[in-house]
N, C-alpha and C positions, 0 to 999 in steps of 0.2 A: 416445175418439171419434177418428175419422180426419178430418184436416182438409186439404181441397185448398185451395190458393192461388194466385193468379197474381202473377209477378215474383219469386217465391222470398223471400218475406216470413219464412220460417224460423220460430225458435221466439218471437219477439216477438209474432207475430200470433197464434200458437197460445196463448200465455200470456194474451192478451187476451180469447179466445174464451170465451163464457158470462158475461161481466161488463158491467155497465152502465157509463155514462160516468164515474161516479164510482170505477170499480174494484171495486164490490161485486158478488157473485154474482146473476145474474139468477134470478128464480124460473121454474121449468120447469113449464109446463101439461101436464096429464096428458089425454092423447087419449082420445077415446070411440069412435073407430072400430072397425070389427069386425076382430079380430086377422088378422094378415097370414098367407100360407102360409108354411111352413117354408122356410128358404133352403137352397140346396144347398150343399155342403161344399167344391166346387171351381167356379172360373169355367167357364161353358160355353164353350168353344173349338172353333175349328174342328179337324176330324180331321187328324193329321199326313199328309203326303205318303207315298205307299207306298214311295218309294225315298229316302228321307231318309238321305243317307250317315250347377267348386272351395265382527277377530272382535268384531264386537259381539253382543248378544243377539238372538236370533232373533226374527222378526216375529211378534207375537201374532195370532191369528185373531180377528175380530170376534166381540163377544158377541151381537149382535142379528142376527137372519136378514135376509138381502139382501132388500129390498122387491122385488116383481114389478115389470117395466118393462113399460110400455106398449108395445104392438107398434108405433104409429106416433110414439111419442116423438122428440124432436129429439137423437138419438143422434150422428149424423154431419152436421157442417155444413160448408158452403163458405164460406169467408172472403169471397168477392166477392158474398155475398148470392144465390147461385143457386138455394137452395132446401135441401130435406133429403132424405137418403137413408136407407134403413131397414135396410140390412145390410153389415157389413163386406167380405163377398166381393164384392157388388155394386159397393161403392166401389172395391174394387182392379180390377174389370173397367173400370169407368169411368176410373180413373187410368190404366190400361194404354192405353185407348183414347184418351186425351189425349196420352200419351207417345208412341205410335207415330204420331200425327198430325204429330208435330215430327221435323225432320231428325235421324237418328241421330248421336250424339256431340256435341250441341249444347244439351245441357242449360244452364240458367242459373246463374250463381253466386246463391247465397242473400245475406242481409242480416243474420244472426244474428251472434253474437261470432266462431264458428269460420269463419266465411267472411270476415269483417273481418281476424282473424288470419292467415288464410291468404293473403290478399291482400297484407298487410304482409311477409311471409315470403318471397312470391314476387317481390316488386319487391326486396327486399335480395339475393335471389339473383341476379336479373338485372343487378342493379348491380354485383355482384361478377363474374358472368361470364355476358354475354349469350347465350351458347351453351349454358348449363347444360342447360336442358330439351331443346333440340333434340338433344342427345347422348343424353339419357335416352329419348328418344322411340323410338330406333332399337333398344333392347334393353337388358338388363342383363347384366353380367359381375361379380358380386361375388365377392371371395376368401373372404369370412366366411359362414358359417351360424351364427346365434346361437340357441340354445335356452335360452330365459331363463323368469322367472316373469312372471304377468300384472301384478304389483304396479306401481302408478303410479310408484313412486318409481325404478325400474329401466328407464328407457328406453335400448335398446342404443346407437342412433346417437350420443345425446347423450353418453352417459359413454365411449364408444370416441371420441368427436370425430370422427366420421367423416360424411360427406354422403350423402345420398340416392343410391343406387346402390351402395353399397359393402357392405351387410350385408342377407342374406336372413335373415328372423327367424320363428321359432316361440315363441310364448309360451302358457303354461297354468299353472293353480295349482301352484306349487312346483316349476317347472322339471322337469317328470317325463318320462322317456324309456321308454315302456311298448310291449312288443312287440306287444301286441295292439290299440294305439291307432292306427286307420288315418290319423287326421289328423296325428300325429307322423311315421308312416312315409310317408306322401305327401310332406310336406314334404323329409324326409330324402332320399327317392329323386330328388325334382325338383332338390334342390341339389348333390346329389353326381353323379348319372347325367348330367344334362342341363345344370346350370350349371357343373358341373366345379369346385365351391368347392375351396379348398386347407385350409381350415382351418374345423374345427367347434368351437365354444366353448359348452361346458356352464356357464353361469353360475347359481349360487344367491346369496342374499343375505342378511346379518344381518337379524334382525328379521321373518324370513318369517311370516306368518300360517298358511299352510298347514302349515309344520312344527311351529308353536306348537300347532296344533289338534290334531296328531297326537300330542303330548305330553299332552294333556289328556284327559278322558273325557266331554265334553259330545256330546250327540247333536245333530248339524247338519243332518240331512237327507240329500238326495241326495249332496251332496259327501262325505259320510261314505265312500261307496264309491270314490272318487277318492283320498280321504287313506289308504286301507287300504294303498295302494303305499309310502307314507311310513312307516306303522306296521310294515310289514315290515322297512324299513331299520332302525328302532328295535329290533325283536325282535332281528334277527340280530346287532346290535351293543349289546346290552343290558349286555354285560360291561363295556364302555367307558363307556356313559353313566351307569351305576349309580355309577360312581368320581367324577362331577362334584360339585362341592362346593355348587353351587346351582342353580335354574331357569335363569338366565340363562346359565350355562355350559354346561348340558345342551343348551339350545336352539342355542347356538351350534354345539355339537360335532355335534349331529344334523344340522343344515344342510351342515356340511363333509362328512359321513359320506355324506349324501343325493347331493351333487355327485359324489363318487367313484363311487358305485353307478350313477349315471345315464352316467357316462363309460362305465364298464363295459358297460351296456345298449346304448350306440350303438355299441361296438366289436364286440359280439355280433351284431349285425344282419347278414343276409345281403347287405343294401345296400352297408354299408361294407366287408366281407370281399370282396364282387365286385370292388369299387373297386381295393382293394389287390391282389387277385389279377391284374387287368388293369393292374398297374404304375403305377396312378394316383396322383400326388402329393396325400396326404391325411393331415392330422394331427386328432387329437382331444385337447382339453385342457380340463381342470377349472379354474374359477376362481371366486371368491366375492367379492361386493361389499359394502362396507360403506356402507349408507345414511346412517349418522351421521357419516361423514368423506368420503365419496365415492371411497375409494380401492378398486381392483380388485387382488385380492390372488391370489396363485399356490398352487393346490393341490398342485403339485410333480409332475404328471405329464403327459406328452405320449406319446400312442400313435401310431405311424406305419406299422405294419404288422400283418397278422393272422397271420404266421408262427408265432407262439408263442401264439395264442390256444387255451385250453383244450380238449381233445378234447371236453367235454361242449357246447361252442358252435361248434366249428370243423366247417363243411360245405364239401363239395367243390362247385366252381363248375360250371356245366353245359358250360363250355368245354373241360374237361378235367382231367386230374390236376393237383393242387396243384403249384407249384414246390417244389422241395427247400428246406427250411428249414435256415439255420445257426444252431445252438444258441447261439452265442456273439454273434450279431448284436445290436446294442443296439435292439431293436425296442418294448421299452416304456422310454422314457428317463425316469428319476426326476431331479429337480433335483440330488440329491447324487450322480449317476452310478450309481445301481443298475441292474441288468438282471437279467431271469429270465422264466420263464413267466408268464402273465398272472394267472391265478388266485393263485399264490403271491406274484406282485408286488402284487396288490390287498391281500394279508394284510400284506405288508410294509410298503405305503403306510399302511394303516389303523394299523399299529403304530407307525410313525413320526409319523403325523397326531397320534395321541393323547398323544404326549410333547410337543407343543406346546400352548401356553395356547388354549384355545378362543377364537376372534374374533381371535387375533393371528398369522395366517399372514404368511409373508414376503411382500414385493413382488416382482412379476416384471420381467424386464428387456427383453422383446421389445416389439413395436410397440404392440400393445393397451394394455400397461400405461404406455407412456411417452405414448401418446395420452390415456389416461385421467388421468394426472398433470397434462397440461397444461389439459384440461377442467376438473379440480378446482380448480386454482390460478385459473383464470379464473373460476369461479364463487364463489370465496372471496373474490376482489377486488371481485365485485360486490355480495356480501353475506356478511360473515364467519359469519353465523348460519345460512346457507342449508342446511347439512347437518344441523347439531343440531336445527333446526326439523323435519326429516324423520325424525329417528332413532326416534322411538317411536310414530309413527301415520301413516296416510294418510287424506286425505278427498277424493278427487277425485269430480267432479261428472259425469264422462263415462265411460262404458263404449265403447271403440272395438273395434268388430269388423271387422278389415280382412284384406287379402290379405297373404301373406307376401313379397311381391315387395321387393326391395330398394330400389325406387324410391319406395316409400310409407310412410316413416316417420312414425307418427301425430303425436308431438310436434312434429317439425320442420314438418310442413305445415300444422297448425293452431297452430303458434308458441306452444306452452305448454310450461312448464319441468317438470322432474320433480316427482312428485307430483299432477298435475293430471288424468292421463288413465290408467285401468285399460285394459289393452289384451289383447286375444285375436286372435292372428293365424295363418291356415292357408291352404290353397291356394284362391284364389279367393272367400275371405270367405264361407264357407258356414256356415250355422246350421242343422244338422241335430239332430233330436228325438232320435235314437239315439246322437249324440255326446256321451260322458260329459265329454270335455275341454271343449266349449263349454257344455254344461249347469251344469258345476262353476263355470267363470268366471262365467257368467250369474247362478247363485244367489249366489255370494259378492258380486258388484258390487251385486245389487239388494238382497237380504236382509240382508246385514251391513254393507256400504259406504254403502247408501242413495243411490248414484247417483241423478241427476235425469235424466240423458239416455243413451239407448242410440243410438249412430251407427254405422249399417251402412253401411261404405264400400266401393264398388267402384271400380276403375279402368280407364280406356281401356287398350288394349294388354294386357289380362290374357292371361298365358300359358294358365292353366287354362281360361278361356272359349274361348280360340283350338282349344286341344286338343279340347274337347266339340264343335267344329265340324267337327273333322277326322275320318279314320277309321284314323289309326295307331294300333297296339296299343303300349301304353306300359309295361305291365306292372302292378304292385300298384296304382299311382296311377289306374288305369282305373276302380278301383271307387270311388275318392272322386270322380272325375269323373262318374260315373253321375249324381249329383245334378244336375249342371248340364245333363246329356243330357236329364233328364226336362224341366227348364225349357224346353229346347230343342224337344222333343217337344210339349209343351202349347202352344207358340207357334209351331209350325211354319207355321201359315197366315200369319201376320205376316212371319216370316223368309224364308220363300218368295218373298216379293214384292219382296225386296231384292235387287238384281243385284249391287251393289258388295259384294265379301268384306269390305273394311274397314267399311262401314256396317253389314252383316250382324252382323260382331262387336261393334260398338259397341251395336247395338240389343240383343243377347243380353245384354251386360254390364249394360245398364241394367235390363232386366227381371229379370235374376237379383237385382239389389239389391232391386227391389221384391218379390220371391218370398222372400228371406231376411228382410227387414223384417218380412213375414206371419208368418214362420216364428217369428221373435222374440216377436211379438204372441200367437201361439197356445199359448205355453209356459204351463204351470200357474205358473211362477216369476213370469212376468210379470202373469199374471192374479191371483194371490194378492196381489201388491203392490197392484195396483188396487182390488181388493175390499177391502183394508185402507186405502184412501184414501190411499196413498203417491203423493207427486208423483213422476211418471216419464213421460217421453216417448221415444217410439222415432222415430227418422228416418232416411230413405236418403238417401246423398250419393254422388257420382261423382266421382274425382279424375283430372284430366288429366296423365298424366306427360309429356306433350310442351308444355304450357304452364305447368303448375304451379297450375292454377286448381281450387279444390274447387267442384262443381256441386250444386245442390239438385235432388231429386228431385220436390220439390213436395208433400209429404204428412208430417204430423206425428200419429202415433198418441197419444192421451192416456188412454183408458179402454177398458174391454172389454165394455161393456154391449150392444155390436152385434156382438160376434165371431160368426161362423155356428155355427149350433146344434151342428154336428158337432165344432167346436174348443172350444166354451164348456163348462167345467165348473164345478161348485159345489164349494166348500170343505166 
């Protein structure tokens, strides 16, 4: 059920919907009116202007067949007692109408716990530095791109002890860097080509559920196709994994080998090779995080040039011939001082890696490791059992789907510690039905972790949305931005009425969040959860990088009885 409310009452008002004053569920009356006409699949919108220039057990299926729903049953309610609507699509049209009647960029803060936590964090940041948000409002210039796992126990900014604005982030199941994954490639291109990050950190973590699943033989569903990439790493390194004495050691070794493989994948992209050919300062490093002790460990490899990339992966840039390579240059730097051609170095690194005890890699000495140790000691001082409690499992209540932007770190802005928020981040917080990265995260979070809330978070000053309003050719990332351009096209009538470019951008950002929330609700993953009676809410929010406030879109979806016919499917 989709609930609209005034004043941003958030989840609390949604939780009380459908209950009597004593908290018990109200009886639902069966309507007798004639069936309504079939709903359309998409909102009827004005045509665009002609020149319009981002492992638990699987959920069991219900044994009883789902009862038929009366056409005019109370499926979508207004919290303010404004009446009943009959179809999710119409509700989103109504919500958009309400949204566009408000000034762009001025959505109100909500009143649920995530908004209260955000305000507490915001006030603390302003106390420390009154100009903190003002500086972030003017842009981001992070030095780091973090490619990590969606696991709630591995929040990049916190374990690196870095504030908002310092780390551009992409997170998916088991920190995969797959050459056919346009979500990963778009983040990589934006970070390297436009933000000019200096360091790419590929971070795995011990206790990774994705790697553990790849060692098992259980059929998990759609996510199996994503885990296929880790199974490939397992297959290619079977001779090392077979020598492990037990399952824990084998899991730790696979996690380490997987990070090494993903570092190789990043270096083999044309995006990173183009940067190195242009003389850009850029290093790629592999690290592994221990959820049980909070330590960041060094995999022992830093790659800083493409001159020695294997001929199988090395391609010439469009700008001309490759610069002459020095065969003796330390292009792949191993902690122990080794240097060689990338492929043979990968073999050497693998051989060196398997000589170490799995899960006991050495600690690093550069900034990221020093920062991590400072944060680790701070957490141990607050709670000596903090990491040991996280060591074996995660039980997050929230799945956060947000932008990769360095200024929008989920755990920090909603003031929650490691273990509380499962996270997926990509360019412009997109929820695309053909994106295996998003779908795998969603399935794992909803079906196996049993999260209770899915929060889709956009943010004002979003670079992806700004690019979708422009006409510059950006390269591969244009294919990812196509989805936001679709949102722009469908809402061109509203956007064309706004004369101020900043207001137009803010409105697109808000409407995009609404569209992505709709996309989440329309997935079979969320529908299956609702059909099984699982407690699950989907909410849209917008974050202001210039003031630190989290704002409420004013809608909470809680059930799929009224999803438009084209999107609604039966189990």
